[in-house]
mmCIF file as Biopython writes it, N, C-alpha, C and O atoms, coordinates in Angstrom:
data_model
#
loop_
_atom_site.group_PDB
_atom_site.id
_atom_site.type_symbol
_atom_site.label_atom_id
_atom_site.label_alt_id
_atom_site.label_comp_id
_atom_site.label_asym_id
_atom_site.label_entity_id
_atom_site.label_seq_id
_atom_site.pdbx_PDB_ins_code
_atom_site.Cartn_x
_atom_site.Cartn_y
_atom_site.Cartn_z
_atom_site.occupancy
_atom_site.B_iso_or_equiv
_atom_site.auth_seq_id
_atom_site.auth_asym_id
_atom_site.pdbx_PDB_model_num
ATOM 1   N N  . MET A ? 1  ? 20.293  -1.747  -1.906 1.0 0.0 1  A 1 
ATOM 2   C CA . MET A ? 1  ? 19.780  -2.207  -0.622 1.0 0.0 1  A 1 
ATOM 3   C C  . MET A ? 1  ? 20.876  -2.037  0.432  1.0 0.0 1  A 1 
ATOM 4   O O  . MET A ? 1  ? 22.062  -2.056  0.105  1.0 0.0 1  A 1 
ATOM 5   N N  . CYS A ? 2  ? 20.489  -1.875  1.657  1.0 0.0 2  A 1 
ATOM 6   C CA . CYS A ? 2  ? 21.403  -1.548  2.746  1.0 0.0 2  A 1 
ATOM 7   C C  . CYS A ? 2  ? 22.172  -2.755  3.277  1.0 0.0 2  A 1 
ATOM 8   O O  . CYS A ? 2  ? 23.116  -2.587  4.049  1.0 0.0 2  A 1 
ATOM 9   N N  . GLY A ? 3  ? 21.789  -3.963  2.882  1.0 0.0 3  A 1 
ATOM 10  C CA . GLY A ? 3  ? 22.442  -5.152  3.400  1.0 0.0 3  A 1 
ATOM 11  C C  . GLY A ? 3  ? 21.606  -5.880  4.434  1.0 0.0 3  A 1 
ATOM 12  O O  . GLY A ? 3  ? 22.002  -6.942  4.913  1.0 0.0 3  A 1 
ATOM 13  N N  . GLY A ? 4  ? 20.467  -5.329  4.784  1.0 0.0 4  A 1 
ATOM 14  C CA . GLY A ? 4  ? 19.569  -5.996  5.723  1.0 0.0 4  A 1 
ATOM 15  C C  . GLY A ? 4  ? 18.847  -7.155  5.062  1.0 0.0 4  A 1 
ATOM 16  O O  . GLY A ? 4  ? 19.058  -7.437  3.883  1.0 0.0 4  A 1 
ATOM 17  N N  . HIS A ? 5  ? 18.002  -7.821  5.820  1.0 0.0 5  A 1 
ATOM 18  C CA . HIS A ? 5  ? 17.243  -8.965  5.319  1.0 0.0 5  A 1 
ATOM 19  C C  . HIS A ? 5  ? 15.781  -8.581  5.141  1.0 0.0 5  A 1 
ATOM 20  O O  . HIS A ? 5  ? 15.215  -7.842  5.947  1.0 0.0 5  A 1 
ATOM 21  N N  . LYS A ? 6  ? 15.184  -9.091  4.078  1.0 0.0 6  A 1 
ATOM 22  C CA . LYS A ? 6  ? 13.758  -8.855  3.824  1.0 0.0 6  A 1 
ATOM 23  C C  . LYS A ? 6  ? 12.946  -9.845  4.647  1.0 0.0 6  A 1 
ATOM 24  O O  . LYS A ? 6  ? 13.120  -11.058 4.528  1.0 0.0 6  A 1 
ATOM 25  N N  . GLU A ? 7  ? 12.069  -9.320  5.472  1.0 0.0 7  A 1 
ATOM 26  C CA . GLU A ? 7  ? 11.213  -10.138 6.325  1.0 0.0 7  A 1 
ATOM 27  C C  . GLU A ? 7  ? 9.756   -9.899  5.957  1.0 0.0 7  A 1 
ATOM 28  O O  . GLU A ? 7  ? 9.379   -8.761  5.680  1.0 0.0 7  A 1 
ATOM 29  N N  . PRO A ? 8  ? 8.921   -10.948 5.946  1.0 0.0 8  A 1 
ATOM 30  C CA . PRO A ? 8  ? 7.495   -10.745 5.672  1.0 0.0 8  A 1 
ATOM 31  C C  . PRO A ? 8  ? 6.860   -9.898  6.770  1.0 0.0 8  A 1 
ATOM 32  O O  . PRO A ? 8  ? 7.177   -10.041 7.951  1.0 0.0 8  A 1 
ATOM 33  N N  . GLY A ? 9  ? 5.967   -9.024  6.358  1.0 0.0 9  A 1 
ATOM 34  C CA . GLY A ? 9  ? 5.266   -8.176  7.310  1.0 0.0 9  A 1 
ATOM 35  C C  . GLY A ? 9  ? 4.102   -7.478  6.636  1.0 0.0 9  A 1 
ATOM 36  O O  . GLY A ? 9  ? 3.616   -7.925  5.597  1.0 0.0 9  A 1 
ATOM 37  N N  . HIS A ? 10 ? 3.660   -6.394  7.223  1.0 0.0 10 A 1 
ATOM 38  C CA . HIS A ? 10 ? 2.547   -5.614  6.684  1.0 0.0 10 A 1 
ATOM 39  C C  . HIS A ? 10 ? 2.900   -4.136  6.733  1.0 0.0 10 A 1 
ATOM 40  O O  . HIS A ? 10 ? 3.669   -3.690  7.585  1.0 0.0 10 A 1 
ATOM 41  N N  . THR A ? 11 ? 2.325   -3.393  5.809  1.0 0.0 11 A 1 
ATOM 42  C CA . THR A ? 11 ? 2.558   -1.959  5.739  1.0 0.0 11 A 1 
ATOM 43  C C  . THR A ? 11 ? 1.235   -1.252  5.484  1.0 0.0 11 A 1 
ATOM 44  O O  . THR A ? 11 ? 0.203   -1.894  5.288  1.0 0.0 11 A 1 
ATOM 45  N N  . THR A ? 12 ? 1.274   0.042   5.488  1.0 0.0 12 A 1 
ATOM 46  C CA . THR A ? 12 ? 0.113   0.859   5.139  1.0 0.0 12 A 1 
ATOM 47  C C  . THR A ? 12 ? 0.435   1.595   3.847  1.0 0.0 12 A 1 
ATOM 48  O O  . THR A ? 12 ? 1.470   2.251   3.732  1.0 0.0 12 A 1 
ATOM 49  N N  . PHE A ? 13 ? -0.465  1.477   2.878  1.0 0.0 13 A 1 
ATOM 50  C CA . PHE A ? 13 ? -0.325  2.154   1.588  1.0 0.0 13 A 1 
ATOM 51  C C  . PHE A ? 13 ? -1.266  3.340   1.581  1.0 0.0 13 A 1 
ATOM 52  O O  . PHE A ? 13 ? -2.421  3.222   1.988  1.0 0.0 13 A 1 
ATOM 53  N N  . SER A ? 14 ? -0.780  4.486   1.122  1.0 0.0 14 A 1 
ATOM 54  C CA . SER A ? 14 ? -1.666  5.644   0.976  1.0 0.0 14 A 1 
ATOM 55  C C  . SER A ? 14 ? -1.312  6.381   -0.301 1.0 0.0 14 A 1 
ATOM 56  O O  . SER A ? 14 ? -0.160  6.389   -0.735 1.0 0.0 14 A 1 
ATOM 57  N N  . THR A ? 15 ? -2.321  6.999   -0.895 1.0 0.0 15 A 1 
ATOM 58  C CA . THR A ? 15 ? -2.104  7.817   -2.082 1.0 0.0 15 A 1 
ATOM 59  C C  . THR A ? 15 ? -3.089  8.972   -2.087 1.0 0.0 15 A 1 
ATOM 60  O O  . THR A ? 15 ? -4.249  8.826   -1.702 1.0 0.0 15 A 1 
ATOM 61  N N  . ASP A ? 16 ? -2.610  10.111  -2.526 1.0 0.0 16 A 1 
ATOM 62  C CA . ASP A ? 16 ? -3.425  11.320  -2.620 1.0 0.0 16 A 1 
ATOM 63  C C  . ASP A ? 16 ? -3.913  11.447  -4.052 1.0 0.0 16 A 1 
ATOM 64  O O  . ASP A ? 16 ? -3.107  11.567  -4.975 1.0 0.0 16 A 1 
ATOM 65  N N  . LEU A ? 17 ? -5.218  11.422  -4.244 1.0 0.0 17 A 1 
ATOM 66  C CA . LEU A ? 17 ? -5.808  11.499  -5.576 1.0 0.0 17 A 1 
ATOM 67  C C  . LEU A ? 17 ? -6.075  12.935  -6.010 1.0 0.0 17 A 1 
ATOM 68  O O  . LEU A ? 17 ? -6.652  13.166  -7.073 1.0 0.0 17 A 1 
ATOM 69  N N  . GLY A ? 18 ? -5.669  13.879  -5.212 1.0 0.0 18 A 1 
ATOM 70  C CA . GLY A ? 18 ? -5.925  15.282  -5.526 1.0 0.0 18 A 1 
ATOM 71  C C  . GLY A ? 18 ? -7.212  15.762  -4.887 1.0 0.0 18 A 1 
ATOM 72  O O  . GLY A ? 18 ? -7.230  16.779  -4.194 1.0 0.0 18 A 1 
ATOM 73  N N  . ASP A ? 19 ? -8.295  15.024  -5.122 1.0 0.0 19 A 1 
ATOM 74  C CA . ASP A ? 19 ? -9.581  15.384  -4.518 1.0 0.0 19 A 1 
ATOM 75  C C  . ASP A ? 19 ? -9.995  14.385  -3.449 1.0 0.0 19 A 1 
ATOM 76  O O  . ASP A ? 19 ? -11.116 14.444  -2.946 1.0 0.0 19 A 1 
ATOM 77  N N  . GLY A ? 20 ? -9.110  13.478  -3.104 1.0 0.0 20 A 1 
ATOM 78  C CA . GLY A ? 20 ? -9.404  12.484  -2.085 1.0 0.0 20 A 1 
ATOM 79  C C  . GLY A ? 20 ? -8.145  11.732  -1.685 1.0 0.0 20 A 1 
ATOM 80  O O  . GLY A ? 20 ? -7.110  11.830  -2.345 1.0 0.0 20 A 1 
ATOM 81  N N  . LEU A ? 21 ? -8.247  10.986  -0.602 1.0 0.0 21 A 1 
ATOM 82  C CA . LEU A ? 21 ? -7.127  10.231  -0.068 1.0 0.0 21 A 1 
ATOM 83  C C  . LEU A ? 21 ? -7.553  8.783   0.106  1.0 0.0 21 A 1 
ATOM 84  O O  . LEU A ? 21 ? -8.641  8.507   0.612  1.0 0.0 21 A 1 
ATOM 85  N N  . VAL A ? 22 ? -6.697  7.859   -0.313 1.0 0.0 22 A 1 
ATOM 86  C CA . VAL A ? 22 ? -6.953  6.428   -0.143 1.0 0.0 22 A 1 
ATOM 87  C C  . VAL A ? 22 ? -5.897  5.880   0.808  1.0 0.0 22 A 1 
ATOM 88  O O  . VAL A ? 22 ? -4.702  6.108   0.619  1.0 0.0 22 A 1 
ATOM 89  N N  . VAL A ? 23 ? -6.342  5.159   1.827  1.0 0.0 23 A 1 
ATOM 90  C CA . VAL A ? 23 ? -5.445  4.516   2.782  1.0 0.0 23 A 1 
ATOM 91  C C  . VAL A ? 23 ? -5.828  3.043   2.850  1.0 0.0 23 A 1 
ATOM 92  O O  . VAL A ? 23 ? -6.988  2.707   3.088  1.0 0.0 23 A 1 
ATOM 93  N N  . VAL A ? 24 ? -4.849  2.167   2.641  1.0 0.0 24 A 1 
ATOM 94  C CA . VAL A ? 24 ? -5.083  0.726   2.738  1.0 0.0 24 A 1 
ATOM 95  C C  . VAL A ? 24 ? -4.132  0.192   3.802  1.0 0.0 24 A 1 
ATOM 96  O O  . VAL A ? 24 ? -2.912  0.297   3.672  1.0 0.0 24 A 1 
ATOM 97  N N  . ARG A ? 25 ? -4.700  -0.375  4.843  1.0 0.0 25 A 1 
ATOM 98  C CA . ARG A ? 25 ? -3.922  -0.893  5.969  1.0 0.0 25 A 1 
ATOM 99  C C  . ARG A ? 25 ? -3.705  -2.389  5.822  1.0 0.0 25 A 1 
ATOM 100 O O  . ARG A ? 25 ? -4.429  -3.056  5.083  1.0 0.0 25 A 1 
ATOM 101 N N  . HIS A ? 26 ? -2.727  -2.908  6.513  1.0 0.0 26 A 1 
ATOM 102 C CA . HIS A ? 26 ? -2.434  -4.344  6.570  1.0 0.0 26 A 1 
ATOM 103 C C  . HIS A ? 26 ? -2.086  -4.918  5.196  1.0 0.0 26 A 1 
ATOM 104 O O  . HIS A ? 26 ? -2.516  -6.019  4.854  1.0 0.0 26 A 1 
ATOM 105 N N  . VAL A ? 27 ? -1.310  -4.174  4.414  1.0 0.0 27 A 1 
ATOM 106 C CA . VAL A ? 27 ? -0.885  -4.617  3.087  1.0 0.0 27 A 1 
ATOM 107 C C  . VAL A ? 27 ? 0.328   -5.544  3.249  1.0 0.0 27 A 1 
ATOM 108 O O  . VAL A ? 27 ? 1.335   -5.141  3.830  1.0 0.0 27 A 1 
ATOM 109 N N  . PRO A ? 28 ? 0.242   -6.782  2.741  1.0 0.0 28 A 1 
ATOM 110 C CA . PRO A ? 28 ? 1.391   -7.687  2.832  1.0 0.0 28 A 1 
ATOM 111 C C  . PRO A ? 28 ? 2.595   -7.100  2.093  1.0 0.0 28 A 1 
ATOM 112 O O  . PRO A ? 28 ? 2.464   -6.578  0.986  1.0 0.0 28 A 1 
ATOM 113 N N  . ALA A ? 29 ? 3.758   -7.195  2.718  1.0 0.0 29 A 1 
ATOM 114 C CA . ALA A ? 29 ? 4.972   -6.644  2.117  1.0 0.0 29 A 1 
ATOM 115 C C  . ALA A ? 29 ? 6.187   -7.352  2.690  1.0 0.0 29 A 1 
ATOM 116 O O  . ALA A ? 29 ? 6.114   -8.003  3.732  1.0 0.0 29 A 1 
ATOM 117 N N  . LEU A ? 30 ? 7.300   -7.213  1.993  1.0 0.0 30 A 1 
ATOM 118 C CA . LEU A ? 30 ? 8.587   -7.594  2.551  1.0 0.0 30 A 1 
ATOM 119 C C  . LEU A ? 30 ? 9.206   -6.316  3.087  1.0 0.0 30 A 1 
ATOM 120 O O  . LEU A ? 30 ? 9.205   -5.285  2.414  1.0 0.0 30 A 1 
ATOM 121 N N  . ILE A ? 31 ? 9.737   -6.388  4.306  1.0 0.0 31 A 1 
ATOM 122 C CA . ILE A ? 31 ? 10.263  -5.196  4.963  1.0 0.0 31 A 1 
ATOM 123 C C  . ILE A ? 31 ? 11.695  -5.473  5.410  1.0 0.0 31 A 1 
ATOM 124 O O  . ILE A ? 31 ? 11.965  -6.486  6.055  1.0 0.0 31 A 1 
ATOM 125 N N  . CYS A ? 32 ? 12.603  -4.574  5.068  1.0 0.0 32 A 1 
ATOM 126 C CA . CYS A ? 32 ? 14.000  -4.714  5.462  1.0 0.0 32 A 1 
ATOM 127 C C  . CYS A ? 32 ? 14.114  -4.557  6.980  1.0 0.0 32 A 1 
ATOM 128 O O  . CYS A ? 32 ? 13.634  -3.581  7.557  1.0 0.0 32 A 1 
ATOM 129 N N  . ASP A ? 33 ? 14.763  -5.541  7.609  1.0 0.0 33 A 1 
ATOM 130 C CA . ASP A ? 33 ? 14.896  -5.492  9.066  1.0 0.0 33 A 1 
ATOM 131 C C  . ASP A ? 33 ? 15.937  -4.469  9.527  1.0 0.0 33 A 1 
ATOM 132 O O  . ASP A ? 33 ? 16.062  -4.205  10.723 1.0 0.0 33 A 1 
ATOM 133 N N  . GLN A ? 34 ? 16.678  -3.898  8.586  1.0 0.0 34 A 1 
ATOM 134 C CA . GLN A ? 34 ? 17.696  -2.913  8.962  1.0 0.0 34 A 1 
ATOM 135 C C  . GLN A ? 34 ? 17.245  -1.477  8.706  1.0 0.0 34 A 1 
ATOM 136 O O  . GLN A ? 34 ? 17.366  -0.622  9.584  1.0 0.0 34 A 1 
ATOM 137 N N  . CYS A ? 35 ? 16.721  -1.209  7.498  1.0 0.0 35 A 1 
ATOM 138 C CA . CYS A ? 35 ? 16.402  0.186   7.149  1.0 0.0 35 A 1 
ATOM 139 C C  . CYS A ? 35 ? 14.900  0.463   7.042  1.0 0.0 35 A 1 
ATOM 140 O O  . CYS A ? 35 ? 14.493  1.623   6.974  1.0 0.0 35 A 1 
ATOM 141 N N  . GLY A ? 36 ? 14.064  -0.595  7.026  1.0 0.0 36 A 1 
ATOM 142 C CA . GLY A ? 36 ? 12.623  -0.396  6.964  1.0 0.0 36 A 1 
ATOM 143 C C  . GLY A ? 36 ? 12.060  -0.245  5.561  1.0 0.0 36 A 1 
ATOM 144 O O  . GLY A ? 36 ? 10.855  -0.054  5.403  1.0 0.0 36 A 1 
ATOM 145 N N  . GLU A ? 37 ? 12.912  -0.327  4.527  1.0 0.0 37 A 1 
ATOM 146 C CA . GLU A ? 37 ? 12.424  -0.265  3.138  1.0 0.0 37 A 1 
ATOM 147 C C  . GLU A ? 37 ? 11.375  -1.355  2.927  1.0 0.0 37 A 1 
ATOM 148 O O  . GLU A ? 37 ? 11.479  -2.447  3.486  1.0 0.0 37 A 1 
ATOM 149 N N  . GLU A ? 38 ? 10.356  -1.044  2.108  1.0 0.0 38 A 1 
ATOM 150 C CA . GLU A ? 38 ? 9.230   -1.964  1.909  1.0 0.0 38 A 1 
ATOM 151 C C  . GLU A ? 38 ? 9.096   -2.339  0.441  1.0 0.0 38 A 1 
ATOM 152 O O  . GLU A ? 38 ? 9.287   -1.504  -0.443 1.0 0.0 38 A 1 
ATOM 153 N N  . TRP A ? 39 ? 8.768   -3.601  0.191  1.0 0.0 39 A 1 
ATOM 154 C CA . TRP A ? 39 ? 8.528   -4.099  -1.157 1.0 0.0 39 A 1 
ATOM 155 C C  . TRP A ? 39 ? 7.180   -4.794  -1.192 1.0 0.0 39 A 1 
ATOM 156 O O  . TRP A ? 39 ? 6.867   -5.610  -0.325 1.0 0.0 39 A 1 
ATOM 157 N N  . ILE A ? 40 ? 6.380   -4.463  -2.205 1.0 0.0 40 A 1 
ATOM 158 C CA . ILE A ? 40 ? 5.059   -5.065  -2.399 1.0 0.0 40 A 1 
ATOM 159 C C  . ILE A ? 40 ? 5.125   -5.884  -3.677 1.0 0.0 40 A 1 
ATOM 160 O O  . ILE A ? 40 ? 5.633   -5.402  -4.690 1.0 0.0 40 A 1 
ATOM 161 N N  . ASP A ? 41 ? 4.617   -7.124  -3.650 1.0 0.0 41 A 1 
ATOM 162 C CA . ASP A ? 41 ? 4.685   -7.961  -4.850 1.0 0.0 41 A 1 
ATOM 163 C C  . ASP A ? 41 ? 3.688   -7.493  -5.907 1.0 0.0 41 A 1 
ATOM 164 O O  . ASP A ? 41 ? 2.798   -6.690  -5.625 1.0 0.0 41 A 1 
ATOM 165 N N  . ASN A ? 42 ? 3.847   -8.004  -7.122 1.0 0.0 42 A 1 
ATOM 166 C CA . ASN A ? 42 ? 3.026   -7.560  -8.254 1.0 0.0 42 A 1 
ATOM 167 C C  . ASN A ? 42 ? 1.538   -7.819  -8.050 1.0 0.0 42 A 1 
ATOM 168 O O  . ASN A ? 42 ? 0.709   -6.980  -8.403 1.0 0.0 42 A 1 
ATOM 169 N N  . LYS A ? 43 ? 1.193   -8.975  -7.484 1.0 0.0 43 A 1 
ATOM 170 C CA . LYS A ? 43 ? -0.224  -9.296  -7.258 1.0 0.0 43 A 1 
ATOM 171 C C  . LYS A ? 43 ? -0.858  -8.283  -6.305 1.0 0.0 43 A 1 
ATOM 172 O O  . LYS A ? 43 ? -1.963  -7.801  -6.555 1.0 0.0 43 A 1 
ATOM 173 N N  . THR A ? 44 ? -0.172  -7.965  -5.233 1.0 0.0 44 A 1 
ATOM 174 C CA . THR A ? 44 ? -0.676  -6.993  -4.266 1.0 0.0 44 A 1 
ATOM 175 C C  . THR A ? 44 ? -0.758  -5.605  -4.890 1.0 0.0 44 A 1 
ATOM 176 O O  . THR A ? 44 ? -1.712  -4.866  -4.645 1.0 0.0 44 A 1 
ATOM 177 N N  . ALA A ? 45 ? 0.243   -5.249  -5.699 1.0 0.0 45 A 1 
ATOM 178 C CA . ALA A ? 45 ? 0.228   -3.947  -6.376 1.0 0.0 45 A 1 
ATOM 179 C C  . ALA A ? 45 ? -0.986  -3.836  -7.297 1.0 0.0 45 A 1 
ATOM 180 O O  . ALA A ? 45 ? -1.602  -2.773  -7.385 1.0 0.0 45 A 1 
ATOM 181 N N  . GLN A ? 46 ? -1.332  -4.927  -7.983 1.0 0.0 46 A 1 
ATOM 182 C CA . GLN A ? 46 ? -2.513  -4.916  -8.851 1.0 0.0 46 A 1 
ATOM 183 C C  . GLN A ? 46 ? -3.788  -4.740  -8.032 1.0 0.0 46 A 1 
ATOM 184 O O  . GLN A ? 46 ? -4.702  -4.029  -8.451 1.0 0.0 46 A 1 
ATOM 185 N N  . GLN A ? 47 ? -3.854  -5.386  -6.863 1.0 0.0 47 A 1 
ATOM 186 C CA . GLN A ? 47 ? -5.008  -5.203  -5.975 1.0 0.0 47 A 1 
ATOM 187 C C  . GLN A ? 47 ? -5.122  -3.738  -5.558 1.0 0.0 47 A 1 
ATOM 188 O O  . GLN A ? 47 ? -6.215  -3.171  -5.561 1.0 0.0 47 A 1 
ATOM 189 N N  . LEU A ? 48 ? -4.005  -3.136  -5.204 1.0 0.0 48 A 1 
ATOM 190 C CA . LEU A ? 48 ? -4.007  -1.735  -4.786 1.0 0.0 48 A 1 
ATOM 191 C C  . LEU A ? 48 ? -4.445  -0.825  -5.929 1.0 0.0 48 A 1 
ATOM 192 O O  . LEU A ? 48 ? -5.180  0.138   -5.708 1.0 0.0 48 A 1 
ATOM 193 N N  . GLU A ? 49 ? -3.999  -1.122  -7.143 1.0 0.0 49 A 1 
ATOM 194 C CA . GLU A ? 49 ? -4.417  -0.330  -8.303 1.0 0.0 49 A 1 
ATOM 195 C C  . GLU A ? 49 ? -5.930  -0.393  -8.483 1.0 0.0 49 A 1 
ATOM 196 O O  . GLU A ? 49 ? -6.563  0.619   -8.784 1.0 0.0 49 A 1 
ATOM 197 N N  . GLY A ? 50 ? -6.515  -1.585  -8.298 1.0 0.0 50 A 1 
ATOM 198 C CA . GLY A ? 50 ? -7.964  -1.734  -8.396 1.0 0.0 50 A 1 
ATOM 199 C C  . GLY A ? 50 ? -8.692  -0.945  -7.319 1.0 0.0 50 A 1 
ATOM 200 O O  . GLY A ? 50 ? -9.715  -0.317  -7.588 1.0 0.0 50 A 1 
ATOM 201 N N  . ILE A ? 51 ? -8.165  -0.979  -6.106 1.0 0.0 51 A 1 
ATOM 202 C CA . ILE A ? 51 ? -8.764  -0.239  -4.997 1.0 0.0 51 A 1 
ATOM 203 C C  . ILE A ? 51 ? -8.728  1.259   -5.280 1.0 0.0 51 A 1 
ATOM 204 O O  . ILE A ? 51 ? -9.710  1.963   -5.043 1.0 0.0 51 A 1 
ATOM 205 N N  . VAL A ? 52 ? -7.602  1.742   -5.785 1.0 0.0 52 A 1 
ATOM 206 C CA . VAL A ? 52 ? -7.467  3.171   -6.095 1.0 0.0 52 A 1 
ATOM 207 C C  . VAL A ? 52 ? -8.433  3.565   -7.208 1.0 0.0 52 A 1 
ATOM 208 O O  . VAL A ? 52 ? -9.060  4.623   -7.137 1.0 0.0 52 A 1 
ATOM 209 N N  . LEU A ? 53 ? -8.559  2.733   -8.227 1.0 0.0 53 A 1 
ATOM 210 C CA . LEU A ? 53 ? -9.483  3.017   -9.327 1.0 0.0 53 A 1 
ATOM 211 C C  . LEU A ? 53 ? -10.921 3.110   -8.816 1.0 0.0 53 A 1 
ATOM 212 O O  . LEU A ? 53 ? -11.656 4.026   -9.185 1.0 0.0 53 A 1 
ATOM 213 N N  . GLU A ? 54 ? -11.321 2.158   -7.965 1.0 0.0 54 A 1 
ATOM 214 C CA . GLU A ? 54 ? -12.674 2.183   -7.381 1.0 0.0 54 A 1 
ATOM 215 C C  . GLU A ? 54 ? -12.894 3.437   -6.551 1.0 0.0 54 A 1 
ATOM 216 O O  . GLU A ? 54 ? -13.935 4.086   -6.656 1.0 0.0 54 A 1 
ATOM 217 N N  . ALA A ? 55 ? -11.914 3.774   -5.728 1.0 0.0 55 A 1 
ATOM 218 C CA . ALA A ? 55 ? -12.033 4.958   -4.867 1.0 0.0 55 A 1 
ATOM 219 C C  . ALA A ? 55 ? -12.159 6.220   -5.707 1.0 0.0 55 A 1 
ATOM 220 O O  . ALA A ? 55 ? -12.929 7.121   -5.372 1.0 0.0 55 A 1 
ATOM 221 N N  . ARG A ? 56 ? -11.404 6.286   -6.798 1.0 0.0 56 A 1 
ATOM 222 C CA . ARG A ? 56 ? -11.469 7.454   -7.683 1.0 0.0 56 A 1 
ATOM 223 C C  . ARG A ? 56 ? -12.876 7.592   -8.270 1.0 0.0 56 A 1 
ATOM 224 O O  . ARG A ? 56 ? -13.392 8.702   -8.400 1.0 0.0 56 A 1 
ATOM 225 N N  . GLN A ? 57 ? -13.492 6.465   -8.621 1.0 0.0 57 A 1 
ATOM 226 C CA . GLN A ? 57 ? -14.835 6.489   -9.202 1.0 0.0 57 A 1 
ATOM 227 C C  . GLN A ? 57 ? -15.896 6.879   -8.174 1.0 0.0 57 A 1 
ATOM 228 O O  . GLN A ? 57 ? -16.896 7.507   -8.521 1.0 0.0 57 A 1 
ATOM 229 N N  . LYS A ? 58 ? -15.681 6.509   -6.909 1.0 0.0 58 A 1 
ATOM 230 C CA . LYS A ? 58 ? -16.634 6.848   -5.847 1.0 0.0 58 A 1 
ATOM 231 C C  . LYS A ? 58 ? -16.591 8.331   -5.491 1.0 0.0 58 A 1 
ATOM 232 O O  . LYS A ? 58 ? -17.569 8.888   -4.992 1.0 0.0 58 A 1 
ATOM 233 N N  . LYS A ? 59 ? -15.458 8.959   -5.749 1.0 0.0 59 A 1 
ATOM 234 C CA . LYS A ? 59 ? -15.250 10.381  -5.463 1.0 0.0 59 A 1 
ATOM 235 C C  . LYS A ? 59 ? -15.408 10.721  -3.982 1.0 0.0 59 A 1 
ATOM 236 O O  . LYS A ? 59 ? -15.874 11.806  -3.634 1.0 0.0 59 A 1 
ATOM 237 N N  . HIS A ? 60 ? -15.016 9.787   -3.114 1.0 0.0 60 A 1 
ATOM 238 C CA . HIS A ? 60 ? -15.005 10.059  -1.680 1.0 0.0 60 A 1 
ATOM 239 C C  . HIS A ? 60 ? -13.765 10.870  -1.337 1.0 0.0 60 A 1 
ATOM 240 O O  . HIS A ? 60 ? -12.735 10.750  -2.001 1.0 0.0 60 A 1 
ATOM 241 N N  . GLN A ? 61 ? -13.865 11.688  -0.309 1.0 0.0 61 A 1 
ATOM 242 C CA . GLN A ? 61 ? -12.692 12.448  0.123  1.0 0.0 61 A 1 
ATOM 243 C C  . GLN A ? 61 ? -11.708 11.557  0.863  1.0 0.0 61 A 1 
ATOM 244 O O  . GLN A ? 61 ? -10.501 11.796  0.818  1.0 0.0 61 A 1 
ATOM 245 N N  . LEU A ? 62 ? -12.213 10.528  1.546  1.0 0.0 62 A 1 
ATOM 246 C CA . LEU A ? 62 ? -11.344 9.613   2.286  1.0 0.0 62 A 1 
ATOM 247 C C  . LEU A ? 62 ? -11.891 8.205   2.173  1.0 0.0 62 A 1 
ATOM 248 O O  . LEU A ? 62 ? -13.075 7.966   2.410  1.0 0.0 62 A 1 
ATOM 249 N N  . GLU A ? 63 ? -11.021 7.275   1.810  1.0 0.0 63 A 1 
ATOM 250 C CA . GLU A ? 63 ? -11.369 5.862   1.707  1.0 0.0 63 A 1 
ATOM 251 C C  . GLU A ? 63 ? -10.313 5.104   2.498  1.0 0.0 63 A 1 
ATOM 252 O O  . GLU A ? 63 ? -9.131  5.163   2.160  1.0 0.0 63 A 1 
ATOM 253 N N  . VAL A ? 64 ? -10.723 4.386   3.556  1.0 0.0 64 A 1 
ATOM 254 C CA . VAL A ? 64 ? -9.793  3.610   4.371  1.0 0.0 64 A 1 
ATOM 255 C C  . VAL A ? 64 ? -10.233 2.158   4.324  1.0 0.0 64 A 1 
ATOM 256 O O  . VAL A ? 64 ? -11.377 1.838   4.648  1.0 0.0 64 A 1 
ATOM 257 N N  . LEU A ? 65 ? -9.319  1.274   3.918  1.0 0.0 65 A 1 
ATOM 258 C CA . LEU A ? 65 ? -9.621  -0.145  3.762  1.0 0.0 65 A 1 
ATOM 259 C C  . LEU A ? 65 ? -8.502  -0.978  4.365  1.0 0.0 65 A 1 
ATOM 260 O O  . LEU A ? 65 ? -7.442  -0.455  4.707  1.0 0.0 65 A 1 
ATOM 261 N N  . SER A ? 66 ? -8.746  -2.282  4.493  1.0 0.0 66 A 1 
ATOM 262 C CA . SER A ? 66 ? -7.710  -3.238  4.904  1.0 0.0 66 A 1 
ATOM 263 C C  . SER A ? 66 ? -7.673  -4.367  3.892  1.0 0.0 66 A 1 
ATOM 264 O O  . SER A ? 66 ? -8.703  -4.744  3.334  1.0 0.0 66 A 1 
ATOM 265 N N  . LEU A ? 67 ? -6.492  -4.904  3.656  1.0 0.0 67 A 1 
ATOM 266 C CA . LEU A ? 67 ? -6.358  -6.087  2.798  1.0 0.0 67 A 1 
ATOM 267 C C  . LEU A ? 67 ? -6.362  -7.323  3.651  1.0 0.0 67 A 1 
ATOM 268 O O  . LEU A ? 67 ? -6.260  -8.433  3.129  1.0 0.0 67 A 1 
#
């Protein structure tokens, strides 16, 4: 870590599934106030995994959601 402080905030998560793109906005995260590095907790990561799995099953080219 760069020595900055982790501050609560929100980020945008995106992943390319090869045949589609998933974008999740307003994802709770800790964000370094110095370098901008982002950390997502395990509970939120599990939510994102579920969203990606659902999007993969829908086979949409683009899925945009908010948490």
